C-alpha positions as CSV (number, residue, x, y, z in Angstrom):
1,M,98.7,101.2,118.4
2,H,101.0,103.8,120.0
3,I,104.7,103.6,119.5
4,S,105.2,102.9,123.2
5,Y,104.0,99.4,122.3
6,L,107.5,98.8,121.0
7,D,108.8,99.2,124.5
8,Q,108.3,95.8,126.1
9,Y,109.3,96.9,129.7
10,L,106.6,96.6,132.3
11,D,107.3,98.8,135.3
12,L,106.3,96.5,138.2
13,D,107.8,95.8,141.6
14,S,109.0,92.2,141.9
15,V,112.0,90.3,143.0
16,V,113.1,89.8,139.4
17,H,112.6,93.5,138.5
18,R,115.0,94.4,141.4
19,L,117.7,92.0,140.3
20,D,120.9,93.4,138.8
21,G,120.7,93.7,135.0
22,R,123.8,91.7,134.5
23,A,122.4,88.7,136.5
24,K,119.2,88.7,134.4
25,L,121.1,89.1,131.1
26,L,123.5,86.2,132.0
27,A,120.6,84.0,133.2
28,T,118.8,84.6,130.0
29,I,121.8,83.7,127.9
30,A,122.3,80.5,130.0
31,F,118.6,79.6,129.5
32,V,118.9,80.1,125.7
33,L,122.0,78.0,125.6
34,A,120.3,75.3,127.6
35,C,117.4,75.3,125.1
36,T,119.8,75.2,122.1
37,L,122.0,72.4,123.5
38,T,119.1,70.2,124.6
39,P,119.0,67.2,122.3
40,A,116.0,66.7,120.1
41,G,113.2,64.6,121.6
42,R,114.2,65.2,125.2
43,W,110.6,66.2,126.2
44,A,111.3,66.1,129.9
45,A,114.1,68.6,129.6
46,F,111.9,70.9,127.5
47,A,109.1,70.6,130.0
48,A,111.5,71.5,132.8
49,L,112.7,74.6,130.9
50,A,109.1,75.6,130.3
51,L,108.2,75.1,133.9
52,L,111.2,77.3,135.0
53,W,109.9,80.0,132.7
54,V,106.4,79.7,134.2
55,V,107.8,80.0,137.7
56,I,109.8,83.1,136.9
57,V,106.7,84.7,135.2
58,A,104.7,83.9,138.4
59,L,107.3,85.7,140.5
60,V,107.3,88.7,138.1
61,R,103.5,88.8,138.1
62,V,103.5,89.5,134.3
63,P,100.4,88.0,132.6
64,H,101.3,84.8,130.9
65,G,99.0,85.4,128.0
66,L,100.7,88.7,127.2
67,L,104.2,87.1,126.8
68,L,102.8,84.0,125.0
69,R,101.1,86.2,122.4
70,R,104.2,88.3,121.9
71,G,106.2,85.0,121.6
72,L,104.1,83.9,118.6
73,V,106.1,86.3,116.5
74,A,109.0,83.8,116.5
75,L,106.9,80.9,115.1
76,P,106.9,82.0,111.4
77,F,110.7,82.2,111.5
78,A,110.9,78.8,113.1
79,L,108.8,77.3,110.3
80,A,111.9,77.5,108.2
81,A,112.8,74.2,109.9
82,I,109.8,72.5,108.2
83,T,112.1,70.8,105.8
84,L,113.3,68.6,108.7
85,L,110.0,66.7,108.4
86,F,111.0,65.4,105.0
87,T,114.7,65.2,105.2
88,R,115.4,63.2,108.4
89,P,115.6,59.5,107.8
90,G,113.3,57.4,109.9
91,V,110.1,55.4,110.0
92,P,107.7,57.0,107.5
93,W,104.5,58.3,109.1
94,W,102.9,59.8,106.0
95,T,103.7,59.9,102.3
96,L,102.6,62.5,99.7
97,A,102.9,61.6,96.1
98,I,103.5,64.5,93.7
99,G,103.9,63.1,90.2
100,P,107.1,61.1,90.1
101,W,108.2,62.5,93.5
102,H,107.2,61.1,96.9
103,L,107.6,63.2,100.1
104,S,107.6,61.2,103.3
105,I,107.3,62.6,106.8
106,S,109.4,60.4,109.2
107,D,109.1,60.0,112.9
108,A,112.6,61.4,113.3
109,G,111.7,64.4,111.2
110,V,108.7,65.2,113.4
111,I,110.8,64.9,116.5
112,A,113.4,67.2,115.1
113,F,110.9,69.8,113.8
114,V,108.9,69.9,117.1
115,S,112.2,70.2,119.0
116,V,113.3,73.2,116.9
117,M,110.0,74.9,117.4
118,L,110.1,74.4,121.2
119,K,113.7,75.7,121.4
120,S,112.9,78.8,119.4
121,W,109.7,79.6,121.2
122,L,111.2,79.0,124.7
123,S,114.2,81.2,123.9
124,V,112.1,84.0,122.6
125,L,109.8,83.8,125.6
126,M,112.7,84.1,128.0
127,A,114.1,87.1,126.0
128,L,110.7,88.7,126.2
129,L,110.7,88.1,129.9
130,L,114.1,89.8,130.1
131,T,112.9,92.9,128.3
132,A,109.7,92.9,130.4
133,T,111.6,93.1,133.6
134,T,114.6,95.2,132.6
135,S,114.4,98.7,131.3
136,Y,116.3,99.5,128.1
137,P,118.9,101.7,129.7
138,A,119.6,99.1,132.4
139,L,119.9,96.4,129.7
140,M,122.4,98.5,127.7
141,Q,124.4,99.1,130.9
142,A,124.4,95.4,131.6
143,L,125.7,94.6,128.1
144,R,128.6,97.1,128.6
145,Q,129.4,95.7,132.1
146,V,129.6,92.1,130.9
147,G,132.2,93.1,128.2
148,T,130.1,93.6,125.1
149,P,132.0,95.7,122.6
150,T,131.2,99.4,122.9
151,L,130.5,99.7,119.2
152,L,128.0,96.9,119.2
153,V,126.2,98.4,122.2
154,A,126.1,101.8,120.4
155,I,124.6,100.2,117.3
156,I,121.9,98.4,119.3
157,S,121.1,101.7,121.1
158,F,120.8,103.7,117.9
159,L,118.7,100.9,116.3
160,Y,116.3,100.9,119.3
161,R,116.1,104.7,119.3
162,Y,115.3,105.0,115.6
163,L,112.7,102.3,115.7
164,F,110.6,104.8,117.7
165,V,111.5,107.6,115.3
166,L,110.5,105.6,112.3
167,A,107.3,104.4,113.9
168,D,106.4,107.9,115.0
169,E,107.0,109.3,111.5
170,A,104.9,106.5,110.0
171,Q,102.0,107.5,112.3
172,R,102.4,111.1,111.3
173,L,102.2,110.1,107.6
174,L,99.0,108.0,108.3
175,R,97.4,110.9,110.2
176,A,98.3,113.2,107.3
177,R,96.8,110.8,104.8
178,E,93.6,110.5,106.8
179,A,93.4,114.3,107.2
180,R,93.6,114.7,103.4
181,S,91.2,111.9,102.6
182,A,87.5,112.6,102.7
183,R,86.0,109.5,104.2
184,P,83.4,108.7,106.8
185,A,84.4,106.9,110.0
186,G,84.7,103.1,109.5
187,V,85.3,103.2,105.8
188,R,88.8,102.0,104.8
189,A,89.4,104.2,101.7
190,G,90.9,107.4,100.7
191,G,89.7,109.0,97.5
192,S,89.0,112.3,95.8
193,I,88.0,114.8,98.4
194,A,85.5,116.7,96.3
195,W,83.6,113.5,95.3
196,R,83.6,112.0,98.7
197,T,82.4,115.3,100.2
198,A,79.5,115.4,97.6
199,T,78.4,111.9,98.5
200,Q,78.8,112.0,102.2
201,L,78.2,115.6,103.4
202,A,75.6,118.3,102.9
203,V,77.2,120.8,100.5
204,D,75.7,123.0,97.7
205,A,78.0,121.8,94.9
206,A,81.3,120.2,94.3
207,V,83.9,120.2,91.5
208,G,86.6,117.6,91.2
209,Y,89.9,117.8,89.2
210,Y,91.4,114.5,88.1
211,G,90.3,112.5,91.1
212,G,92.2,109.2,90.9
213,M,89.9,107.3,93.4
214,I,86.5,108.5,92.1
215,A,86.0,105.3,90.1
216,E,86.3,103.2,93.3
217,F,83.4,105.1,94.8
218,A,81.4,105.6,91.6
219,A,78.4,103.6,92.9
220,E,77.9,106.3,95.5
221,N,75.3,108.9,94.7
222,P,76.2,112.6,95.1
223,K,73.9,114.6,97.4
224,C,74.6,117.8,95.4
225,P,75.5,118.8,91.8
226,V,79.0,117.7,90.8
227,M,81.3,118.5,87.9
228,L,84.4,116.5,87.1
229,H,87.5,117.4,85.1
230,F,90.0,114.8,83.7
231,G,93.0,114.8,81.4
232,E,93.1,112.3,78.6
233,K,96.9,112.1,78.8
234,D,96.7,111.3,82.5
235,Q,98.5,107.9,82.9
236,S,97.4,107.6,86.5
237,I,93.7,107.6,85.7
238,P,92.8,105.1,82.9
239,K,90.1,105.9,80.5
240,A,88.1,103.0,81.9
241,H,87.9,104.8,85.3
242,I,86.2,107.8,83.6
243,E,83.9,105.5,81.7
244,T,82.9,103.8,85.0
245,V,81.9,107.1,86.6
246,N,80.0,108.0,83.4
247,R,78.2,104.7,83.4
248,H,77.0,105.1,87.0
249,H,76.1,108.8,86.5
250,P,75.3,109.4,82.8
251,N,73.9,112.9,83.5
252,L,77.0,114.1,85.4
253,P,79.0,116.8,83.6
254,I,82.4,115.2,83.0
255,H,85.0,117.1,81.0
256,V,88.1,115.5,79.5
257,Y,90.9,117.8,78.2
258,P,93.9,117.0,76.0
259,A,96.1,117.4,79.0
260,D,98.0,115.5,81.7
261,H,97.4,115.0,85.4
262,G,97.9,118.3,87.2
263,F,97.0,120.4,84.2
264,N,95.4,123.0,86.4
265,C,98.5,123.5,88.7
266,D,100.9,126.2,87.4
267,D,103.6,124.8,89.7
268,R,103.8,121.6,87.7
269,K,105.4,120.9,84.4
270,Q,102.1,119.3,83.3
271,Y,100.4,122.6,83.6
272,D,98.3,123.4,80.5
273,P,97.2,127.0,80.4
274,E,94.4,126.4,77.8
275,A,92.9,123.4,79.6
276,A,93.2,125.2,82.9
277,K,91.5,128.3,81.6
278,L,88.6,126.4,80.1
279,A,88.2,124.2,83.2
280,R,88.2,127.3,85.4
281,E,85.5,129.0,83.2
282,R,83.3,125.9,83.4
283,T,83.9,125.6,87.2
284,L,83.0,129.2,87.9
285,A,79.9,129.0,85.7
286,F,78.9,125.8,87.5
287,F,79.2,127.4,90.9
288,R,77.3,130.5,89.8
289,N,74.4,128.2,88.7
290,H,74.3,126.1,91.8
291,V,75.7,128.3,94.6
292,G,75.1,131.8,93.4
């Protein structure tokens, strides 16, 4: 999903699109107020409000299904009103016995709950229709023109802008993670690059240092000779992980050093010169034997 998905505006040519932003904003507020003030159980009024929304959508030529799917995001929040089913007095429809407690769903509770769900959903659908027919700059201008405090408009503008910044940064992080993770297409896993390379690609040999995800893919068979190095003080890689790899590949050379994670990196405080020297000697000898 691209970050442009956050922008709900649909650049179409319709009567509603050409209306002044203030008119659309005030009409949306009036619609939401009408939904909110409609008494519970007035199904004809709710049907009229829904019909009004359908007519406007038809004028806009926005796909109904698109707005309906986006409107579903409000339903989980509206479910907070589920307690109405059990707290409104009325004729019991159904009773659930839980030990000494009895929960009864009343007819009045059902009416109140369904009414809240309809009010919430219709209000969100109309707000989505507003954002689909009004560009964000036009919407901010309309807010200022109807007298919304300048500070509040500025906060909303910054919030909207930084939603894109954060989403873009998140996508950069995901791309960087995928670039660092050796994995075949379609497999949802990261892992130690050396091990995944040895099991998925045609290479002459591979050596892995303290690969924290190797145990997750221990059942995979390397296509080339592999040597692994671990640190027994490494808290991020339990001993059981090393034993898992050894159980699947008993003939695989696995060396465990009295050192911590990152013992081979001289930029880390965990750097262990003796372990690094021994691991380097073993690695070079391993490559000489298998690569030349």
